[in-house]
PDB file of N, CA, C and O in Angstrom:
ATOM      1  N   MET A   1       0.105  14.340  62.610  1.00  0.00           N
ATOM      2  CA  MET A   1      -0.679  13.787  61.534  1.00  0.00           C
ATOM      3  C   MET A   1      -0.114  12.440  61.108  1.00  0.00           C
ATOM      4  O   MET A   1       1.057  12.128  61.328  1.00  0.00           O
ATOM      5  N   ASP A   2      -0.991  11.654  60.491  1.00  0.00           N
ATOM      6  CA  ASP A   2      -0.584  10.324  60.060  1.00  0.00           C
ATOM      7  C   ASP A   2      -0.026  10.404  58.643  1.00  0.00           C
ATOM      8  O   ASP A   2      -0.751  10.750  57.710  1.00  0.00           O
ATOM      9  N   GLN A   3       1.247  10.089  58.477  1.00  0.00           N
ATOM     10  CA  GLN A   3       1.878  10.190  57.164  1.00  0.00           C
ATOM     11  C   GLN A   3       1.869   8.874  56.407  1.00  0.00           C
ATOM     12  O   GLN A   3       2.190   8.882  55.218  1.00  0.00           O
ATOM     13  N   GLY A   4       1.537   7.784  56.989  1.00  0.00           N
ATOM     14  CA  GLY A   4       1.528   6.488  56.345  1.00  0.00           C
ATOM     15  C   GLY A   4       2.929   5.932  56.261  1.00  0.00           C
ATOM     16  O   GLY A   4       3.874   6.545  56.757  1.00  0.00           O
ATOM     17  N   PRO A   5       3.074   4.779  55.641  1.00  0.00           N
ATOM     18  CA  PRO A   5       4.399   4.176  55.568  1.00  0.00           C
ATOM     19  C   PRO A   5       5.313   4.979  54.650  1.00  0.00           C
ATOM     20  O   PRO A   5       4.865   5.530  53.645  1.00  0.00           O
ATOM     21  N   ALA A   6       6.546   5.039  54.988  1.00  0.00           N
ATOM     22  CA  ALA A   6       7.536   5.759  54.179  1.00  0.00           C
ATOM     23  C   ALA A   6       7.921   4.899  52.979  1.00  0.00           C
ATOM     24  O   ALA A   6       8.086   3.685  53.096  1.00  0.00           O
ATOM     25  N   VAL A   7       8.061   5.550  51.820  1.00  0.00           N
ATOM     26  CA  VAL A   7       8.429   4.848  50.589  1.00  0.00           C
ATOM     27  C   VAL A   7       9.908   5.103  50.340  1.00  0.00           C
ATOM     28  O   VAL A   7      10.375   6.242  50.346  1.00  0.00           O
ATOM     29  N   SER A   8      10.625   4.018  50.123  1.00  0.00           N
ATOM     30  CA  SER A   8      12.064   4.162  49.924  1.00  0.00           C
ATOM     31  C   SER A   8      12.342   4.751  48.537  1.00  0.00           C
ATOM     32  O   SER A   8      11.523   4.608  47.630  1.00  0.00           O
ATOM     33  N   PRO A   9      13.476   5.403  48.370  1.00  0.00           N
ATOM     34  CA  PRO A   9      13.839   5.975  47.066  1.00  0.00           C
ATOM     35  C   PRO A   9      13.980   4.907  45.979  1.00  0.00           C
ATOM     36  O   PRO A   9      13.675   5.165  44.815  1.00  0.00           O
ATOM     37  N   GLN A  10      14.438   3.717  46.353  1.00  0.00           N
ATOM     38  CA  GLN A  10      14.556   2.645  45.357  1.00  0.00           C
ATOM     39  C   GLN A  10      13.182   2.225  44.856  1.00  0.00           C
ATOM     40  O   GLN A  10      13.008   1.949  43.669  1.00  0.00           O
ATOM     41  N   ALA A  11      12.207   2.177  45.758  1.00  0.00           N
ATOM     42  CA  ALA A  11      10.851   1.792  45.361  1.00  0.00           C
ATOM     43  C   ALA A  11      10.265   2.849  44.424  1.00  0.00           C
ATOM     44  O   ALA A  11       9.607   2.520  43.436  1.00  0.00           O
ATOM     45  N   GLU A  12      10.510   4.111  44.742  1.00  0.00           N
ATOM     46  CA  GLU A  12      10.023   5.182  43.871  1.00  0.00           C
ATOM     47  C   GLU A  12      10.677   5.096  42.495  1.00  0.00           C
ATOM     48  O   GLU A  12      10.027   5.297  41.469  1.00  0.00           O
ATOM     49  N   GLU A  13      11.981   4.791  42.491  1.00  0.00           N
ATOM     50  CA  GLU A  13      12.713   4.674  41.226  1.00  0.00           C
ATOM     51  C   GLU A  13      12.187   3.499  40.399  1.00  0.00           C
ATOM     52  O   GLU A  13      12.029   3.613  39.184  1.00  0.00           O
ATOM     53  N   LYS A  14      11.916   2.370  41.061  1.00  0.00           N
ATOM     54  CA  LYS A  14      11.364   1.211  40.350  1.00  0.00           C
ATOM     55  C   LYS A  14       9.981   1.516  39.803  1.00  0.00           C
ATOM     56  O   LYS A  14       9.652   1.134  38.680  1.00  0.00           O
ATOM     57  N   ALA A  15       9.180   2.196  40.588  1.00  0.00           N
ATOM     58  CA  ALA A  15       7.836   2.554  40.122  1.00  0.00           C
ATOM     59  C   ALA A  15       7.929   3.494  38.924  1.00  0.00           C
ATOM     60  O   ALA A  15       7.186   3.353  37.953  1.00  0.00           O
ATOM     61  N   GLU A  16       8.843   4.447  39.005  1.00  0.00           N
ATOM     62  CA  GLU A  16       9.039   5.391  37.893  1.00  0.00           C
ATOM     63  C   GLU A  16       9.500   4.655  36.638  1.00  0.00           C
ATOM     64  O   GLU A  16       8.994   4.919  35.547  1.00  0.00           O
ATOM     65  N   SER A  17      10.468   3.722  36.782  1.00  0.00           N
ATOM     66  CA  SER A  17      10.955   2.993  35.612  1.00  0.00           C
ATOM     67  C   SER A  17       9.884   2.049  35.091  1.00  0.00           C
ATOM     68  O   SER A  17       9.830   1.777  33.892  1.00  0.00           O
ATOM     69  N   GLY A  18       9.024   1.543  35.986  1.00  0.00           N
ATOM     70  CA  GLY A  18       7.917   0.690  35.556  1.00  0.00           C
ATOM     71  C   GLY A  18       6.922   1.440  34.701  1.00  0.00           C
ATOM     72  O   GLY A  18       6.268   0.843  33.846  1.00  0.00           O
ATOM     73  N   VAL A  19       6.795   2.726  34.912  1.00  0.00           N
ATOM     74  CA  VAL A  19       5.908   3.557  34.103  1.00  0.00           C
ATOM     75  C   VAL A  19       6.606   4.002  32.823  1.00  0.00           C
ATOM     76  O   VAL A  19       5.982   4.057  31.764  1.00  0.00           O
ATOM     77  N   MET A  20       7.886   4.318  32.914  1.00  0.00           N
ATOM     78  CA  MET A  20       8.616   4.850  31.764  1.00  0.00           C
ATOM     79  C   MET A  20       8.966   3.774  30.738  1.00  0.00           C
ATOM     80  O   MET A  20       9.019   4.065  29.543  1.00  0.00           O
ATOM     81  N   ARG A  21       9.205   2.545  31.176  1.00  0.00           N
ATOM     82  CA  ARG A  21       9.596   1.479  30.264  1.00  0.00           C
ATOM     83  C   ARG A  21       8.522   1.196  29.205  1.00  0.00           C
ATOM     84  O   ARG A  21       8.849   1.123  28.021  1.00  0.00           O
ATOM     85  N   PRO A  22       7.262   1.036  29.593  1.00  0.00           N
ATOM     86  CA  PRO A  22       6.242   0.811  28.548  1.00  0.00           C
ATOM     87  C   PRO A  22       6.106   2.001  27.591  1.00  0.00           C
ATOM     88  O   PRO A  22       5.874   1.817  26.396  1.00  0.00           O
ATOM     89  N   ARG A  23       6.248   3.203  28.116  1.00  0.00           N
ATOM     90  CA  ARG A  23       6.177   4.385  27.240  1.00  0.00           C
ATOM     91  C   ARG A  23       7.305   4.367  26.218  1.00  0.00           C
ATOM     92  O   ARG A  23       7.098   4.662  25.041  1.00  0.00           O
ATOM     93  N   LYS A  24       8.504   4.016  26.683  1.00  0.00           N
ATOM     94  CA  LYS A  24       9.667   3.951  25.790  1.00  0.00           C
ATOM     95  C   LYS A  24       9.457   2.880  24.730  1.00  0.00           C
ATOM     96  O   LYS A  24       9.744   3.101  23.553  1.00  0.00           O
ATOM     97  N   ARG A  25       8.956   1.721  25.144  1.00  0.00           N
ATOM     98  CA  ARG A  25       8.700   0.648  24.181  1.00  0.00           C
ATOM     99  C   ARG A  25       7.638   1.059  23.177  1.00  0.00           C
ATOM    100  O   ARG A  25       7.753   0.774  21.985  1.00  0.00           O
ATOM    101  N   ARG A  26       6.606   1.729  23.664  1.00  0.00           N
ATOM    102  CA  ARG A  26       5.551   2.196  22.762  1.00  0.00           C
ATOM    103  C   ARG A  26       6.124   3.156  21.717  1.00  0.00           C
ATOM    104  O   ARG A  26       5.791   3.065  20.536  1.00  0.00           O
ATOM    105  N   GLU A  27       6.975   4.063  22.152  1.00  0.00           N
ATOM    106  CA  GLU A  27       7.594   5.013  21.222  1.00  0.00           C
ATOM    107  C   GLU A  27       8.508   4.291  20.230  1.00  0.00           C
ATOM    108  O   GLU A  27       8.540   4.635  19.048  1.00  0.00           O
ATOM    109  N   ASP A  28       9.252   3.289  20.714  1.00  0.00           N
ATOM    110  CA  ASP A  28      10.120   2.510  19.824  1.00  0.00           C
ATOM    111  C   ASP A  28       9.301   1.761  18.785  1.00  0.00           C
ATOM    112  O   ASP A  28       9.654   1.744  17.606  1.00  0.00           O
ATOM    113  N   LEU A  29       8.207   1.141  19.219  1.00  0.00           N
ATOM    114  CA  LEU A  29       7.340   0.410  18.284  1.00  0.00           C
ATOM    115  C   LEU A  29       6.710   1.354  17.267  1.00  0.00           C
ATOM    116  O   LEU A  29       6.625   1.035  16.081  1.00  0.00           O
ATOM    117  N   ARG A  30       6.276   2.502  17.733  1.00  0.00           N
ATOM    118  CA  ARG A  30       5.673   3.480  16.830  1.00  0.00           C
ATOM    119  C   ARG A  30       6.687   3.934  15.785  1.00  0.00           C
ATOM    120  O   ARG A  30       6.350   4.087  14.611  1.00  0.00           O
ATOM    121  N   SER A  31       7.918   4.147  16.211  1.00  0.00           N
ATOM    122  CA  SER A  31       8.970   4.562  15.289  1.00  0.00           C
ATOM    123  C   SER A  31       9.259   3.465  14.263  1.00  0.00           C
ATOM    124  O   SER A  31       9.398   3.739  13.071  1.00  0.00           O
ATOM    125  N   ALA A  32       9.349   2.224  14.738  1.00  0.00           N
ATOM    126  CA  ALA A  32       9.622   1.102  13.824  1.00  0.00           C
ATOM    127  C   ALA A  32       8.466   0.905  12.855  1.00  0.00           C
ATOM    128  O   ALA A  32       8.684   0.652  11.670  1.00  0.00           O
ATOM    129  N   ALA A  33       7.244   1.020  13.347  1.00  0.00           N
ATOM    130  CA  ALA A  33       6.075   0.865  12.469  1.00  0.00           C
ATOM    131  C   ALA A  33       6.037   1.978  11.425  1.00  0.00           C
ATOM    132  O   ALA A  33       5.696   1.736  10.267  1.00  0.00           O
ATOM    133  N   GLY A  34       6.383   3.186  11.832  1.00  0.00           N
ATOM    134  CA  GLY A  34       6.413   4.296  10.879  1.00  0.00           C
ATOM    135  C   GLY A  34       7.449   4.079   9.800  1.00  0.00           C
ATOM    136  O   GLY A  34       7.203   4.367   8.628  1.00  0.00           O
ATOM    137  N   ALA A  35       8.615   3.570  10.189  1.00  0.00           N
ATOM    138  CA  ALA A  35       9.668   3.311   9.203  1.00  0.00           C
ATOM    139  C   ALA A  35       9.235   2.216   8.233  1.00  0.00           C
ATOM    140  O   ALA A  35       9.481   2.316   7.031  1.00  0.00           O
ATOM    141  N   THR A  36       8.593   1.176   8.752  1.00  0.00           N
ATOM    142  CA  THR A  36       8.115   0.089   7.892  1.00  0.00           C
ATOM    143  C   THR A  36       7.025   0.586   6.958  1.00  0.00           C
ATOM    144  O   THR A  36       7.003   0.239   5.778  1.00  0.00           O
ATOM    145  N   ALA A  37       6.128   1.396   7.487  1.00  0.00           N
ATOM    146  CA  ALA A  37       5.055   1.946   6.654  1.00  0.00           C
ATOM    147  C   ALA A  37       5.629   2.828   5.544  1.00  0.00           C
ATOM    148  O   ALA A  37       5.161   2.776   4.407  1.00  0.00           O
ATOM    149  N   ASP A  38       6.625   3.625   5.865  1.00  0.00           N
ATOM    150  CA  ASP A  38       7.255   4.468   4.845  1.00  0.00           C
ATOM    151  C   ASP A  38       7.925   3.623   3.764  1.00  0.00           C
ATOM    152  O   ASP A  38       7.882   3.967   2.583  1.00  0.00           O
ATOM    153  N   GLU A  39       8.543   2.520   4.175  1.00  0.00           N
ATOM    154  CA  GLU A  39       9.202   1.639   3.210  1.00  0.00           C
ATOM    155  C   GLU A  39       8.169   1.032   2.259  1.00  0.00           C
ATOM    156  O   GLU A  39       8.363   1.028   1.043  1.00  0.00           O
ATOM    157  N   TYR A  40       7.074   0.521   2.819  1.00  0.00           N
ATOM    158  CA  TYR A  40       6.036  -0.082   1.975  1.00  0.00           C
ATOM    159  C   TYR A  40       5.348   0.959   1.102  1.00  0.00           C
ATOM    160  O   TYR A  40       4.958   0.661  -0.027  1.00  0.00           O
ATOM    161  N   LEU A  41       5.197   2.165   1.611  1.00  0.00           N
ATOM    162  CA  LEU A  41       4.614   3.233   0.806  1.00  0.00           C
ATOM    163  C   LEU A  41       5.500   3.540  -0.390  1.00  0.00           C
ATOM    164  O   LEU A  41       5.000   3.738  -1.497  1.00  0.00           O
ATOM    165  N   GLY A  42       6.801   3.581  -0.180  1.00  0.00           N
ATOM    166  CA  GLY A  42       7.735   3.815  -1.282  1.00  0.00           C
ATOM    167  C   GLY A  42       7.668   2.712  -2.325  1.00  0.00           C
ATOM    168  O   GLY A  42       7.699   2.977  -3.527  1.00  0.00           O
ATOM    169  N   ARG A  43       7.576   1.473  -1.857  1.00  0.00           N
ATOM    170  CA  ARG A  43       7.455   0.354  -2.799  1.00  0.00           C
ATOM    171  C   ARG A  43       6.151   0.435  -3.582  1.00  0.00           C
ATOM    172  O   ARG A  43       6.133   0.223  -4.794  1.00  0.00           O
ATOM    173  N   ALA A  44       5.065   0.743  -2.887  1.00  0.00           N
ATOM    174  CA  ALA A  44       3.758   0.823  -3.554  1.00  0.00           C
ATOM    175  C   ALA A  44       3.746   1.933  -4.596  1.00  0.00           C
ATOM    176  O   ALA A  44       3.190   1.762  -5.681  1.00  0.00           O
ATOM    177  N   GLU A  45       4.353   3.063  -4.274  1.00  0.00           N
ATOM    178  CA  GLU A  45       4.421   4.154  -5.250  1.00  0.00           C
ATOM    179  C   GLU A  45       5.212   3.731  -6.480  1.00  0.00           C
ATOM    180  O   GLU A  45       4.843   4.074  -7.603  1.00  0.00           O
ATOM    181  N   GLY A  46       6.295   2.990  -6.277  1.00  0.00           N
ATOM    182  CA  GLY A  46       7.095   2.508  -7.407  1.00  0.00           C
ATOM    183  C   GLY A  46       6.303   1.553  -8.286  1.00  0.00           C
ATOM    184  O   GLY A  46       6.344   1.653  -9.512  1.00  0.00           O
ATOM    185  N   VAL A  47       5.581   0.627  -7.662  1.00  0.00           N
ATOM    186  CA  VAL A  47       4.767  -0.323  -8.423  1.00  0.00           C
ATOM    187  C   VAL A  47       3.657   0.406  -9.168  1.00  0.00           C
ATOM    188  O   VAL A  47       3.372   0.096 -10.325  1.00  0.00           O
ATOM    189  N   TRP A  48       3.029   1.379  -8.501  1.00  0.00           N
ATOM    190  CA  TRP A  48       1.953   2.154  -9.136  1.00  0.00           C
ATOM    191  C   TRP A  48       2.486   2.916 -10.346  1.00  0.00           C
ATOM    192  O   TRP A  48       1.847   2.934 -11.398  1.00  0.00           O
ATOM    193  N   HIS A  49       3.641   3.539 -10.205  1.00  0.00           N
ATOM    194  CA  HIS A  49       4.240   4.285 -11.306  1.00  0.00           C
ATOM    195  C   HIS A  49       4.554   3.352 -12.470  1.00  0.00           C
ATOM    196  O   HIS A  49       4.292   3.687 -13.626  1.00  0.00           O
ATOM    197  N   ASP A  50       5.113   2.184 -12.169  1.00  0.00           N
ATOM    198  CA  ASP A  50       5.448   1.213 -13.209  1.00  0.00           C
ATOM    199  C   ASP A  50       4.195   0.723 -13.931  1.00  0.00           C
ATOM    200  O   ASP A  50       4.191   0.602 -15.156  1.00  0.00           O
ATOM    201  N   ALA A  51       3.135   0.440 -13.179  1.00  0.00           N
ATOM    202  CA  ALA A  51       1.880  -0.029 -13.787  1.00  0.00           C
ATOM    203  C   ALA A  51       1.276   1.043 -14.689  1.00  0.00           C
ATOM    204  O   ALA A  51       0.811   0.738 -15.787  1.00  0.00           O
ATOM    205  N   ARG A  52       1.279   2.286 -14.238  1.00  0.00           N
ATOM    206  CA  ARG A  52       0.750   3.375 -15.075  1.00  0.00           C
ATOM    207  C   ARG A  52       1.553   3.529 -16.356  1.00  0.00           C
ATOM    208  O   ARG A  52       0.988   3.756 -17.426  1.00  0.00           O
ATOM    209  N   HIS A  53       2.872   3.407 -16.248  1.00  0.00           N
ATOM    210  CA  HIS A  53       3.736   3.513 -17.423  1.00  0.00           C
ATOM    211  C   HIS A  53       3.441   2.392 -18.423  1.00  0.00           C
ATOM    212  O   HIS A  53       3.363   2.626 -19.629  1.00  0.00           O
ATOM    213  N   ARG A  54       3.278   1.168 -17.901  1.00  0.00           N
ATOM    214  CA  ARG A  54       2.985   0.033 -18.785  1.00  0.00           C
ATOM    215  C   ARG A  54       1.628   0.185 -19.461  1.00  0.00           C
ATOM    216  O   ARG A  54       1.488  -0.120 -20.645  1.00  0.00           O
ATOM    217  N   ILE A  55       0.636   0.651 -18.726  1.00  0.00           N
ATOM    218  CA  ILE A  55      -0.697   0.830 -19.307  1.00  0.00           C
ATOM    219  C   ILE A  55      -0.667   1.894 -20.393  1.00  0.00           C
ATOM    220  O   ILE A  55      -1.257   1.713 -21.458  1.00  0.00           O
ATOM    221  N   ARG A  56       0.012   2.994 -20.133  1.00  0.00           N
ATOM    222  CA  ARG A  56       0.115   4.048 -21.156  1.00  0.00           C
ATOM    223  C   ARG A  56       0.834   3.531 -22.395  1.00  0.00           C
ATOM    224  O   ARG A  56       0.445   3.839 -23.522  1.00  0.00           O
ATOM    225  N   SER A  57       1.875   2.750 -22.183  1.00  0.00           N
ATOM    226  CA  SER A  57       2.614   2.186 -23.304  1.00  0.00           C
ATOM    227  C   SER A  57       1.721   1.237 -24.107  1.00  0.00           C
ATOM    228  O   SER A  57       1.722   1.271 -25.338  1.00  0.00           O
ATOM    229  N   PHE A  58       0.969   0.402 -23.417  1.00  0.00           N
ATOM    230  CA  PHE A  58       0.051  -0.521 -24.078  1.00  0.00           C
ATOM    231  C   PHE A  58      -1.017   0.243 -24.859  1.00  0.00           C
ATOM    232  O   PHE A  58      -1.360  -0.137 -25.978  1.00  0.00           O
ATOM    233  N   GLN A  59      -1.538   1.311 -24.274  1.00  0.00           N
ATOM    234  CA  GLN A  59      -2.551   2.132 -24.952  1.00  0.00           C
ATOM    235  C   GLN A  59      -1.959   2.783 -26.196  1.00  0.00           C
ATOM    236  O   GLN A  59      -2.581   2.778 -27.258  1.00  0.00           O
ATOM    237  N   ASP A  60      -0.770   3.339 -26.068  1.00  0.00           N
ATOM    238  CA  ASP A  60      -0.126   3.971 -27.224  1.00  0.00           C
ATOM    239  C   ASP A  60       0.141   2.957 -28.336  1.00  0.00           C
ATOM    240  O   ASP A  60      -0.057   3.258 -29.513  1.00  0.00           O
ATOM    241  N   ASP A  61       0.590   1.758 -27.965  1.00  0.00           N
ATOM    242  CA  ASP A  61       0.828   0.709 -28.964  1.00  0.00           C
ATOM    243  C   ASP A  61      -0.471   0.318 -29.661  1.00  0.00           C
ATOM    244  O   ASP A  61      -0.490   0.105 -30.874  1.00  0.00           O
ATOM    245  N   GLY A  62      -1.552   0.224 -28.899  1.00  0.00           N
ATOM    246  CA  GLY A  62      -2.857  -0.119 -29.481  1.00  0.00           C
ATOM    247  C   GLY A  62      -3.342   0.944 -30.447  1.00  0.00           C
ATOM    248  O   GLY A  62      -3.832   0.628 -31.531  1.00  0.00           O
ATOM    249  N   GLU A  63      -3.209   2.186 -30.062  1.00  0.00           N
ATOM    250  CA  GLU A  63      -3.618   3.281 -30.953  1.00  0.00           C
ATOM    251  C   GLU A  63      -2.782   3.288 -32.225  1.00  0.00           C
ATOM    252  O   GLU A  63      -3.306   3.515 -33.315  1.00  0.00           O
ATOM    253  N   GLN A  64      -1.497   3.042 -32.086  1.00  0.00           N
ATOM    254  CA  GLN A  64      -0.618   3.012 -33.262  1.00  0.00           C
ATOM    255  C   GLN A  64      -1.017   1.872 -34.193  1.00  0.00           C
ATOM    256  O   GLN A  64      -1.041   2.047 -35.411  1.00  0.00           O
ATOM    257  N   TYR A  65      -1.329   0.705 -33.630  1.00  0.00           N
ATOM    258  CA  TYR A  65      -1.735  -0.441 -34.449  1.00  0.00           C
ATOM    259  C   TYR A  65      -3.030  -0.131 -35.196  1.00  0.00           C
ATOM    260  O   TYR A  65      -3.154  -0.452 -36.378  1.00  0.00           O
ATOM    261  N   VAL A  66      -3.984   0.482 -34.525  1.00  0.00           N
ATOM    262  CA  VAL A  66      -5.274   0.812 -35.167  1.00  0.00           C
ATOM    263  C   VAL A  66      -5.052   1.817 -36.293  1.00  0.00           C
ATOM    264  O   VAL A  66      -5.692   1.714 -37.340  1.00  0.00           O
ATOM    265  N   ARG A  67      -4.167   2.778 -36.100  1.00  0.00           N
ATOM    266  CA  ARG A  67      -3.895   3.761 -37.162  1.00  0.00           C
ATOM    267  C   ARG A  67      -3.237   3.102 -38.370  1.00  0.00           C
ATOM    268  O   ARG A  67      -3.505   3.470 -39.513  1.00  0.00           O
ATOM    269  N   GLU A  68      -2.376   2.128 -38.106  1.00  0.00           N
ATOM    270  CA  GLU A  68      -1.683   1.461 -39.208  1.00  0.00           C
ATOM    271  C   GLU A  68      -2.545   0.394 -39.885  1.00  0.00           C
ATOM    272  O   GLU A  68      -2.356   0.127 -41.072  1.00  0.00           O
ATOM    273  N   ASN A  69      -3.470  -0.212 -39.177  1.00  0.00           N
ATOM    274  CA  ASN A  69      -4.294  -1.309 -39.704  1.00  0.00           C
ATOM    275  C   ASN A  69      -5.770  -1.097 -39.352  1.00  0.00           C
ATOM    276  O   ASN A  69      -6.319  -1.870 -38.567  1.00  0.00           O
ATOM    277  N   PRO A  70      -6.419  -0.092 -39.900  1.00  0.00           N
ATOM    278  CA  PRO A  70      -7.804   0.177 -39.495  1.00  0.00           C
ATOM    279  C   PRO A  70      -8.774  -0.950 -39.870  1.00  0.00           C
ATOM    280  O   PRO A  70      -9.697  -1.246 -39.111  1.00  0.00           O
ATOM    281  N   THR A  71      -8.578  -1.569 -41.012  1.00  0.00           N
ATOM    282  CA  THR A  71      -9.494  -2.636 -41.431  1.00  0.00           C
ATOM    283  C   THR A  71      -9.384  -3.829 -40.505  1.00  0.00           C
ATOM    284  O   THR A  71     -10.398  -4.359 -40.052  1.00  0.00           O
ATOM    285  N   LYS A  72      -8.180  -4.252 -40.220  1.00  0.00           N
ATOM    286  CA  LYS A  72      -7.974  -5.371 -39.291  1.00  0.00           C
ATOM    287  C   LYS A  72      -8.580  -5.060 -37.928  1.00  0.00           C
ATOM    288  O   LYS A  72      -9.202  -5.924 -37.311  1.00  0.00           O
ATOM    289  N   ALA A  73      -8.402  -3.833 -37.458  1.00  0.00           N
ATOM    290  CA  ALA A  73      -8.915  -3.446 -36.151  1.00  0.00           C
ATOM    291  C   ALA A  73     -10.438  -3.533 -36.112  1.00  0.00           C
ATOM    292  O   ALA A  73     -11.004  -4.027 -35.138  1.00  0.00           O
ATOM    293  N   VAL A  74     -11.101  -3.059 -37.158  1.00  0.00           N
ATOM    294  CA  VAL A  74     -12.565  -3.094 -37.198  1.00  0.00           C
ATOM    295  C   VAL A  74     -13.059  -4.532 -37.232  1.00  0.00           C
ATOM    296  O   VAL A  74     -13.973  -4.885 -36.486  1.00  0.00           O
ATOM    297  N   PHE A  75     -12.470  -5.370 -38.085  1.00  0.00           N
ATOM    298  CA  PHE A  75     -12.913  -6.760 -38.170  1.00  0.00           C
ATOM    299  C   PHE A  75     -12.595  -7.543 -36.887  1.00  0.00           C
ATOM    300  O   PHE A  75     -13.361  -8.418 -36.484  1.00  0.00           O
ATOM    301  N   THR A  76     -11.484  -7.229 -36.265  1.00  0.00           N
ATOM    302  CA  THR A  76     -11.164  -7.870 -34.988  1.00  0.00           C
ATOM    303  C   THR A  76     -12.184  -7.490 -33.918  1.00  0.00           C
ATOM    304  O   THR A  76     -12.637  -8.340 -33.152  1.00  0.00           O
ATOM    305  N   ALA A  77     -12.536  -6.219 -33.873  1.00  0.00           N
ATOM    306  CA  ALA A  77     -13.541  -5.760 -32.900  1.00  0.00           C
ATOM    307  C   ALA A  77     -14.889  -6.419 -33.170  1.00  0.00           C
ATOM    308  O   ALA A  77     -15.580  -6.818 -32.232  1.00  0.00           O
ATOM    309  N   LEU A  78     -15.272  -6.538 -34.447  1.00  0.00           N
ATOM    310  CA  LEU A  78     -16.525  -7.213 -34.783  1.00  0.00           C
ATOM    311  C   LEU A  78     -16.493  -8.674 -34.356  1.00  0.00           C
ATOM    312  O   LEU A  78     -17.460  -9.178 -33.786  1.00  0.00           O
ATOM    313  N   GLY A  79     -15.397  -9.348 -34.627  1.00  0.00           N
ATOM    314  CA  GLY A  79     -15.267 -10.755 -34.248  1.00  0.00           C
ATOM    315  C   GLY A  79     -15.363 -10.947 -32.740  1.00  0.00           C
ATOM    316  O   GLY A  79     -16.050 -11.850 -32.263  1.00  0.00           O
ATOM    317  N   ILE A  80     -14.677 -10.100 -32.004  1.00  0.00           N
ATOM    318  CA  ILE A  80     -14.732 -10.184 -30.540  1.00  0.00           C
ATOM    319  C   ILE A  80     -16.146  -9.904 -30.049  1.00  0.00           C
ATOM    320  O   ILE A  80     -16.623 -10.556 -29.120  1.00  0.00           O
ATOM    321  N   GLY A  81     -16.817  -8.939 -30.669  1.00  0.00           N
ATOM    322  CA  GLY A  81     -18.199  -8.636 -30.296  1.00  0.00           C
ATOM    323  C   GLY A  81     -19.124  -9.819 -30.529  1.00  0.00           C
ATOM    324  O   GLY A  81     -19.962 -10.123 -29.680  1.00  0.00           O
ATOM    325  N   PHE A  82     -18.985 -10.494 -31.670  1.00  0.00           N
ATOM    326  CA  PHE A  82     -19.814 -11.670 -31.950  1.00  0.00           C
ATOM    327  C   PHE A  82     -19.548 -12.792 -30.949  1.00  0.00           C
ATOM    328  O   PHE A  82     -20.483 -13.426 -30.461  1.00  0.00           O
ATOM    329  N   VAL A  83     -18.292 -13.033 -30.648  1.00  0.00           N
ATOM    330  CA  VAL A  83     -17.955 -14.086 -29.697  1.00  0.00           C
ATOM    331  C   VAL A  83     -18.530 -13.764 -28.320  1.00  0.00           C
ATOM    332  O   VAL A  83     -19.108 -14.637 -27.673  1.00  0.00           O
ATOM    333  N   LEU A  84     -18.379 -12.543 -27.875  1.00  0.00           N
ATOM    334  CA  LEU A  84     -18.922 -12.167 -26.566  1.00  0.00           C
ATOM    335  C   LEU A  84     -20.448 -12.254 -26.543  1.00  0.00           C
ATOM    336  O   LEU A  84     -21.035 -12.706 -25.560  1.00  0.00           O
ATOM    337  N   ALA A  85     -21.089 -11.817 -27.637  1.00  0.00           N
ATOM    338  CA  ALA A  85     -22.541 -11.924 -27.706  1.00  0.00           C
ATOM    339  C   ALA A  85     -22.971 -13.376 -27.645  1.00  0.00           C
ATOM    340  O   ALA A  85     -23.956 -13.700 -26.981  1.00  0.00           O
ATOM    341  N   PHE A  86     -22.254 -14.252 -28.323  1.00  0.00           N
ATOM    342  CA  PHE A  86     -22.583 -15.669 -28.310  1.00  0.00           C
ATOM    343  C   PHE A  86     -22.414 -16.263 -26.908  1.00  0.00           C
ATOM    344  O   PHE A  86     -23.237 -17.061 -26.459  1.00  0.00           O
ATOM    345  N   ILE A  87     -21.366 -15.875 -26.243  1.00  0.00           N
ATOM    346  CA  ILE A  87     -21.099 -16.386 -24.890  1.00  0.00           C
ATOM    347  C   ILE A  87     -22.159 -15.902 -23.897  1.00  0.00           C
ATOM    348  O   ILE A  87     -22.675 -16.692 -23.106  1.00  0.00           O
ATOM    349  N   PHE A  88     -22.479 -14.622 -23.935  1.00  0.00           N
ATOM    350  CA  PHE A  88     -23.425 -14.073 -22.960  1.00  0.00           C
ATOM    351  C   PHE A  88     -24.883 -14.389 -23.297  1.00  0.00           C
ATOM    352  O   PHE A  88     -25.761 -14.237 -22.448  1.00  0.00           O
ATOM    353  N   ARG A  89     -25.138 -14.818 -24.502  1.00  0.00           N
ATOM    354  CA  ARG A  89     -26.503 -15.129 -24.894  1.00  0.00           C
ATOM    355  C   ARG A  89     -26.976 -16.420 -24.230  1.00  0.00           C
ATOM    356  O   ARG A  89     -28.167 -16.590 -23.972  1.00  0.00           O
ATOM    357  N   ARG A  90     -26.069 -17.301 -23.962  1.00  0.00           N
ATOM    358  CA  ARG A  90     -26.424 -18.595 -23.363  1.00  0.00           C
ATOM    359  C   ARG A  90     -26.840 -18.396 -21.985  1.00  0.00           C
ATOM    360  O   ARG A  90     -27.182 -19.358 -21.298  1.00  0.00           O
TER     361      ARG A  90
END
């Protein structure tokens, strides 16, 4: 039977490493991308937590001010309403 040309062991090894090298690089890149994504996710969670804390603090301060100064709060809201109505009316 015709077996075709014989392939040397070095050629087989080079072909094998030619296939394995891109796979290894792909796995390395995937690992690095995952680590970077985890780092950015941690930062984003920290920023989100800080923003929520600041908003709650601002809301609590606003409620406290309204409780202490109800008349000022009502007149301020009326003034802002008139200004906005004047602006949007044009």
